[in-house]
N, C-alpha and C positions, 0 to 999 in steps of 0.2 A: 470529420476528425482531422485536425491539423497535425502534420507529421513533423513537429518540431522536436527539440531535444527532450523535453519533458515527456511528450507522447511516446517517443521512441524508447526511452529508458524506463520510465515509470509505468507505462501501460503496455507497450508491445512486448518488451522482454519478459515480464511476468506471465503474459499470455502464452508466449512460446514455451516457457518452462512448464506451464500448467498442462499444455496439450502433448507433451512428450510421451506420456504413457498411452494416450489415445492414438497418436500417430504410430507408435510401435504396435499397438493392437490391430490397427488397420493393416499394417504391413503383414502381420501374421495371418490375418483373415484373407489377404490377397494371395498368400502362398497356397492356402487351402481352396480358394475359389478360382477354379479354372475357367478361362474364357478366352476367345480369340482377341478380344479387346485388351485384356491384361497381359497377354503374351507379347504384345507389341511394346517394346521397351520405351520408345519415344512417347507413345500414348500413356503408358504407365507412369512415366516421370511427369508428364504434363498434368495428368489426373492428380497425382500426389501434391504437386506444387500448387495447383488451383485450389484443391481442398484445404491445403495448409494455410493459404492466404485467407480464405473464407473463415476458417476456424479461428485463426489468430485475431481477426477483426471481431468476430462474434464473442470469443472468450474474453477479449480485452474489455468489452462492454459489460459482460456478466461479472468479471472479476471486480471491476470498479463498483458496480452496483452492490454486490455482496459485501465488499470491504467497507463501503461507506454506510450502508443501511444496517448491516447486521453486526459488524465489528466496531467500526469507529464510533458510530452514534451510540451504541450500547455501552462501550467502555468509557468513552469521553463525555457521555451525556450531552450529545449535540454541541460539543466544543466548550461547554461550560466547565468541564474538568480537564480540558486539554492543557498540556504544559504551558502554553502561552498565556492561559488564564491563571493557572496555579502560581506561576512564578511572580506574578504581580500582586498576589494577595499579601497583605502585611504580615500575616501569621506564617507564611511560607519562609523557610530558612535557606533556600538555595542561593538567593542573592543577599548581599549585605544590605543593611538599612540605608546606607549612604548611596549605594548603587541604585536601589529602588527609588530613592528620592530624586536622583538625577533623571530617571525615566519619567517619573510623575511630573517633574518640573518641565521637561521638554514637551510632554503631552499637553500641559497647561499652556505653554507658549505657542505650540504649533496649532492646536485645535480649540483652545479656550475651553477645555474640559478638565474638571477636577475629579480625580479618583476618590472614592469614599475613604474617610478616615477609619482608624482602627475600631472605634466604638460602633460605628455604623456597620462596618464589616462583620463584627462579631454578632450583632443583633439581626443583620439582614444578609446573611451569607449568599443566599441564592440570587438576590437582587444585585449584590455586588459582583457576583460571577457574570451575570448577564451584561452589566455595564462594562466590565473589563473585556468580555468577549467582543462587544460592539467596537470598543476602542481599538482592540487588536486588529479587527477587520480593517479599520481605517489605516492603521500603520502598515499592514500588509499591502494595501492598495498603493500607499505612498512609496513602498520599496519594491514594487512589482518588477522593476527593471534591474534590480540588484543581482549581479551574476553570482556572487558568493552565496546569497540567500537562496537563489534558484537551485544551486547545486544541492543544498541541504533539503530543499523541498522535493527535489527529484529523488533523493535517497529515501526520504520518508514515504513518498508516493510509491516507489518500487516495492518497499517492504509491505506497505499496506495492501497493495494490489496483489502481491504474491500470497499474502495471508488470505485474501479474498478468493484466490484461485486454488488454495490448498484443499478445500472439500472436493472440488472437481478433480484435482490431481489424485486424491485418495480413491475416489470412485473408480476412475479408469485404471489406476494402478492395481486395484483389487480385481477388476475384470481381467486385466492382462495376466495377473497372477493365477487366477482360476483357469483361464484358457490355456496358459502355458504348462500348467500342471496336469489338468484332467482331460483336455481335448486334444491339444497338439503339444506334447512334451518337447520343450526346447530349453536346454540348460541355460543358454545365454539369456533368453527372455525371462526365465525363472529368477535368475540372479538380478537382472535389471528391475524386474517388477518388485522384488523384495526391497532393493535399495530405494526405488522411487516411493514405495509405500512408506517406508521409514522416514524418508526425507520430508514428505508432505505432512505426515503425522507429527513430526518434530516442529515444523513451522506452525501447525495448528496448536500444538501443546504450549509452545512458548510465545504465542501471538501477543499476549498482554505485555510481556517483558519487552518484546521487540518494538511494539508500537510505542510503549512508554519511553524507551531509551532513545529511539530515533526522533520521537516527538520532543524530548527534552533538548536534544542536540539542535533541532530546528529552532526551538523557542529561544535558546540562548543566543544563537546566531542572529535571530530576528532582532532582539533588543540590542545586541552588540552593534549591528549595522545601523540600527535606528539612531543610537547615540552618536555614532561616527558620521552620520549623514549630514 
């Protein structure tokens, strides 16, 4: 895994947020679990740091898998209903007709590919979506070094992977909640566990809205930068 800007912000940061309740739970367990090893402050800190690094890497992979396989593919139908596809449909009203014609004309000039006309689109919507999806993939490759587009891609990736980590966050937040209420009552942990549970539940509840909004922002920037290129 390359440790570039995208990896750091879009994959590592969501993983860190996702494991906060787990790390809090581990700390509570360490308070109750007495041993000579954990009584050594240096060893205790080293153990927590090592465990944290391992968990961040592991959870970043899990978050990405969950977000892509169970949220993104399900909601955007394997990119055929992603905003980058929807915005180029002639029946979509987010862009003006003249703006879409500029994009279509540039695609024709750059790649010698013609997007389907309105009648074909109406009669073969799924095939049209697949064609647009493939063309968008070519445009994205062409603009892979565009810094402004990268920033929007990072923002979308962060939200998507945070959504992927929300079920994990909810599970460990509830475990922390139960432990801090019934096994080792700690007011601070009780408050934190409630806040974290509500936070991750909110992310999960609004996941379609968040993915759609950030997806639209990315799509609009993609075509804006493509025309300006």
